[in-house]
N, C-alpha and C positions, 0 to 999 in steps of 0.2 A: 583439169585443175592440178596445179603443181603439188608436190608432196608437202612443201612448207605451208602453202595456202590451206591444204586439207588439215594439217596439224593445228593451224591457228583457229580454224572453224570448230574443230573438236574441242580444243581448250576453252574457247569462248562459250560453246554450248554447255560444257561441264561446269564452268563458273556460274553460268546463268541458272542451271538447275540447282547448284549448291546454294546460291543465294536465295532461290525460291524456297528450297527446303528449310533453310535456316529461318527465313521469315515465317514459314508455316509453323515451325516448331515453337518459335517465340510467341506467335499469336495464340497457339494452343495452350502454351504454358500460362500465359496471362489470363486466358479465358477460364482455365481450370482453377487458377488461384482466385479469380474474382467470383467464380461460382461455387467455391468451396463452402460447405456448410459448417466447417469447423472454425470456431472463433479463434482458435489457437494457431491457425495457419499463418505463416509468415507471408507478408505481402510487400511488394516493392512500394516504397513511399518516398516522399521528399525528405531532405535533410532536417533533422530536429534542431532545436535551438536551446541547448542546455546552458546553464550559467557559465560553464567553462572552468570552474574551480576543480572539477573532477573530470579527467579525460573521458570523452564520450566515445569509447572504443570497445570492441568486443572483449579485448583483454581486460579492461577495467571492470566490465560487467561480470566476466568470469571470476576475476579475483575477488570482487565484493561478494558474489554469491558463494564462493568457496569459504570465505571468512565467516559470513553469516551462518552458513551451514555448520561450520566447525563450532562456532559459539553455541548454536542451537543443540548440537549433539552433546557437547560437554555439559551444557546447562541442564538438559533433560536427564543426563546421567546423574548429575548432582541432585536433581529433584527426586529421582527414584532411588537415590543411594541408600536411604534408610531401609527400604525393602530389600535391596540387594545384599546389604551387609548383614541384615538379620537372617537372611536366607542361606548365606554361604559361610557365615562366621568369618574367620580370618583367611579363608582360602578362596582364591579366584577373585577376579575383578580388582577394584581399588578400594581400600578401606579409608573412608573419609572421616573416621571418628576423631582423629587428631586435629583436623582442620576446623577450628571453631567457626570460621566464616562460611564454610561450605554447607549451607543449609538448604532445605527444599524450597524455602521462600525465595532465597536469592537465585536459586537455579531456575525457578519458574519465571521470575522477573526477567532475567537475561534471555531465557528462551522466548518469552513473549515479545521482548524487544526485537530480537533477531527475526522472528517470524513476521512481525509487523512490517519491517522494512523490506524483507524478501517478498512478502505478499503484495506490497504496493507496486513493486516492479513487475511481478508475474501477472497480476491482474491487468495492469496497464498494457503490457506486451500482448496479452491475449485478447483483450476486448477494446483497446483504444490505441492501436498500433501507431497511428499518425502522431500521437503525442508522447510516444515512448522514447526515453533517452536514459542516460545514466542517472539523471536527476530524479527519475521516477522512484528510485530507492528512498528518496526523501532523507538522505544522510546529510545533505547540504541544506538543512531546514532552519538555519538561523542559529546564532550563538545562544540565545536564550533557551532554545530547545535542549541543547546539550548541557547547559548550566542546570536546567531543571532535573535532568537525569543524574548528573553528578551530585547535586544536592540531595536527591532521594537516596542514592547509594551511600553518601556520607552519613546521613541521618541514620540509616539502617545499621551500618557497620559500627558507628559509635555507640548507639543504644544497645546493640547486641553485645558489644564488648563490656561496656560499663554497667548496663542494666538489662541483662538477658531476661529477667522476669517480665519486662515490658512486651516481649515477643511470645508470650506463652498462651495467647488467646487464639487457639487454632481455628475456632469457628469464624473468626474475622478473616483469616486467610482463605478459608473455604469459600466464603461469600465473595472475596476478591477474585478467586480463580474463576468462579462462574461468571462474574461480572466482566472480567477481562475477555473470556472466550465469547460471551454474547456480544461485547463491543466489537471485537475483531470480526466476528461473523456478520454483524450489521454493516460495518464499514465496507467489507469486501463485497457483500451482496449489493450494496448501493452502487459501488463502482461498476460492478458487472452489469447491473440492470440499466444504468445510465449509459454505459458503453462510451461511444464517441462524444456524448454530450457532457461527459465528466472531464474536469480538468483540475490539476493541483493548483492552478493559478486562476485568479479572478478574471473573467472575460468581460471586457468593456466594449467589445465589438461583436455583433452577431455574425456567426459564420453561416453559410448556406445550409450546411448539414445539421445545424442546431435545431432541436425540437424541444418542446416543453414536456418533460417526463412527469406524468401524473398517475401512472398505474404501478402495479407491483408494490414494492416496499415504499415507494414515494406516495402511495395512497394513504399510508399510515404515518409517515414522517415527511415533513417538508424538507428537512436537511438531514437525511439518515446517515450520510458519511460523517458529518460533524458530530451527530449524536453518538455514533459508534466510537469515534476517537475519544469523545468525552468519557464515555463509560469505560473504555479500555484503559485510559490513563488513570482514572480514579480507582479502577479495579486493581491495577498494579500496586498502588499505594496501600490498598487494603491488604493485599497479599503480604507486603513487607511490614504491615502494621506501623506505618509512619504517620502519626497524627499531624505533625507539623507540615510535612509535604502534602498530605491529603488536603489540608485546609488551603495551602498555597496553590496547589493544582486546581482546586475548585474555583477559587477566586480568579486566578489568572486565565484559566480556560473559559470560564463564563464570560469574562470581560472581552476576551479575544473573539470568541465566536459570536457574541452579541454584536460587536462592531462589524465583523465580517459578514454576518447574515443581513445586516441592514444595507450594506453596500451591494451585496449580491441580489437582494430582493429588489432594490432600486433598478439594477440592471435588468432583472427578469421582467419587471413591469415595462421598462423601455423596449425590451425585445419582443415581448408577447402581450402588449397592451390590448391587442384585438381579442385576446382570449378573455371575454367578459367574466366567465365563470371563475377562472383562475384569479383575476384581479379582485373580484368580490370576496372570494375565499381568503385571499391574502390580506385584504383590508380588514375583513372581519377578525382575522387572527390578530392583526396589529392593534385594532381598537379594543379587543377583548383583553389583551395584555395590559393596555393602559388603564382600562377600567379596574382590573384586578389590583393594580398598584394603588 
């Protein structure tokens, strides 16, 4: 065999072994990822379908997370500012005594807002990776959503400036803090337990992986994620002691979720109509509500 021929055979054999090795490594990596018990493990998935108004890129996700983290840090610092200032007098940290708007109530509200949007993405990324995109932050949640928050902030700042005595009921804010934390916990728990069966958008077509979740938190609430957000939103208005926004939030959220649950329950009956126990329980709940009215 000539030297050139021998060289070609060696190179071909090397290339074949290299391809075989790369294929074995890829298969091992995929098997390890698929068999991983950690729900936070990143998995290769198909392209997501975001709205497109916010770039669905790692850079956008990093920037949004950084901004939300900064807001949360500054807000929690404001929330605990009274304790810090009273402890160190005028030395160390930042004295917020001269900033009339920098109140613990406002600090908690902004912290709760930033944590809510950050948690929406984190939970989706960890337990529902296929549906995760930049839209999972829920920052592009419709104009009315942002109008509601601006209205709440406007009411709080105006009443704090012109009638600060209206914000003197600390026990109302304490109830609001507890209600907000419970609501956030309820929503995140519902999303984690539902996992890939949860979606921020209504599903009108049943996917193969979809199953009816009836255990865990769903054994106590038919729509725990909606209930969690409802309690969270009303809790934030109790923290701010906003009577007008509290009433508006109650009416608008009740109407919104009432309509949304009707559409969702109709889809669930269409998807899982063979689950007689579920259908009977659902119909019983619907009839009971109508009888109570």
